[in-house]
N, C-alpha and C positions, 0 to 999 in steps of 0.2 A: 584478884579475881573479881569480875563484875558481879555485883549483887543486885537482885531484882528490886525494883522500887517499892513493891508491896507484895505481900504474900498472896498468891493466886493459884488456882488449880489449872490455869491455862498456861501451859509450858511451851515456850518458843525455843527452837534449836539454833544452831550455828552452822552455816554452810561450809565452814572450814573442814569439818569432819567428813564431808562428802568425798573428798579426795581419796582417802584410804579405802572407802567402800567401792568407788568406781575402779580403782586400780587392782583390787583384790576380790572382786565380786564372785561369789559362789552361786547365788540364786537371787532372782527377782520375783516377787509375788505381787500380782495385781488383785486388789480387793474392790469389790463393788460396794456401793453404799449399803450399809446394814450387814455386810459380811463379817464374820468373826475371824480373828487371827489369834492363834494360841502359841506364844513364844516357848511354852514348855515342850513343844514338839521339836524345837530346834535348840536343844540344850548346849550343843557345842558351838553354836553360832551366836553372833550379836547382830542386832538389826537396827536399821535407820530408816526413817520415813523420808523418802525422796520427794514425794509430793502427796498432798492430801492432809487428812486430819482424823485422829481416832480418839475414842474415849476409853478409859481404863478403869475397870472395877476390880476390887479384890473381895474374896469371900473366904471364910474359914471353914473348918470341918463341920461346924454346926449349921452351916448354910447361911450365916449372917453375911450380907454383902453390903458394899458401899461404893458408890461412884467416887473415884479418887482424883483423876487428872484428865485433862484433854491435852494430847500431844500433837503439836503442829509439825510442819515441814522441818527437816533436819534434826529432829529429836531422835535420841537413842531409845530403843525399846530393849529393856533388859529383863531377864527372867527373875522371878521373885523367890523368896524363901519357900521351901517345900511345905511350910505350914499354911500357906495361902494359895488359893487358886486365883489365877489372874485371867480375866476375860477382857479382850480387846475387840472393839467393834468399830468398823470404818464409818465415819460420819459423811463421807463423800468418796468418790473414786480415789483410791489411795494406792501408791506403789511403795512396797517395802523391800529394801536391799538387805541381803544377808552375807556376812563374811565370817571366817573362822575367828573364834574368840582369841586364840593364841596370836594370830596375825594382828588383830586389832590392838591387843594390850602391848605387844612388842612395839608397835608403831607409836602409841601414845606415850610409852615410857621413854622413847627416844627423844622426845621434844616436850619440854615443860609447857609450852603454849597449848599443845593439843591435850595434854593431861589436864590442864586447868579448865579447858572448854568442856571436857567430858565430866569432870567432877562438879562443875558449875551446874550442869543439867541435873545431876543426881541430887546435889545439895538443895536445889530449888524445890524438888518434890518433897524432900524431908522437911524443909523449912515450912512448907505449907502444912504438912501434917502436925508439926510441933506447934505452929501458930494456932491451928484449929484446937489443939488440946489446951494450950496455956492461955491463949488470948481470946479466941472466938467465943468461949463459954462466958466471957465477961461482957460480951456485946449483946444488946437486946435483939430479939428476933427481927424486929422491923429493920434495924440497921444492917443486919446480915443480908437481908433481901435487897435493901437499897444499895449496899456495897457491891453485891454480886451483879446487880443490874448496871451499876457504874462501870465495873470492869468489863462487862460484856460490850457496853457501848464504846468504850475507849479502845478495846482490843479488836472487836469484830464488827462494830457498827459502821455502816456506810454513811459518811457525812453528806447531808443534803444541802442545797443552796441556802436554806434558812438556818443552817448550822444544827439542825436536828440530826439524830443518829438513827439510822434504819437498821434494825436487827432482824434478819430473816430466819425464822424457824431454827434457831440454834439449840436452845435448851427447852425441854418440856417442863411442865410444872413439877412433875415427879422428880426429874433430875435436879431441878433447883432445890427441891426439898432434901434430896439425898446429900447435896453438897453443903447446904447450910444447916441441916438438922432441924429446920423449921417445918412444921406440918403443912401438907399441901393446901389445906383449907386456909391457913394463915398466909401462905404465899399468895393465893388468890385475893385474900382480903387486903394485903398491903399493896398489891398491884392496882386493885380497884381504888384504893385511897389516892394513889399517885395519879390515876386517871381523873379523879374528882378535882385534884389540884392542877390539872392540865399539864402535868409534868410528862406524862407518857400517853400514848394512844395504842390500844390493842386492836388488832384486826386478825382474827384467826390465830395463826402461829406467829404472826409478825408483831413485833413491839417497836414502836417509834418513841425514842426519848426526845420529846419536843423541846424540852428545856434542860439540857445537860448541866448548865451552870446552876440552875435552881436545885437540881438533884445533888450536886456537889455541896451546895450551901446547907441543905437539909442534913447531909451526913456530917459536915463540919460542925454544925450546931450541937450534935450529940457527942462530939469528941471531948 
């Protein structure tokens, strides 16, 4: 089974699973940017993101919540344990496909390839959670922010002619804080330091990583 190169909250799917959803479609839901989707309301269904991107947060009975993952196209959305409330919000126009769970699990059990693809998506989410518990606490706050920025650039940055990476309004400072566990004021402090080093340029909600290679070197120096 393919293993992700590094632990990340940004989960990418596999379009091989789209086949079973298109052949057994029960419902299609269109979400506008900022619209909420609650998989708990579709307990007998399993969902797949056909297009778009969502962010997933979990909260417990005490109201403590945490931004967990960003799910991209062809990702499975599955309901969580009853002890957690799952909130999913579309980051852009998103289409979600729903089919019966029984049909889905019968399908993936019939072919090891599809079962592996499904399990890989689930394992990558838990891998990130375990990594956050066992490894991330050993990384200093600055490197958490630098690494998150590096991942954003490589996964979602638009490469410019000068090899800089253009990241358009993907994460707020509060969301960066929720993912890394670093206080928002320190997020701003570390981004400002990178600006002074001419590694990045901030303009409103846009961040341009002007020197991705230098950012890589700064992270590697701390390893």
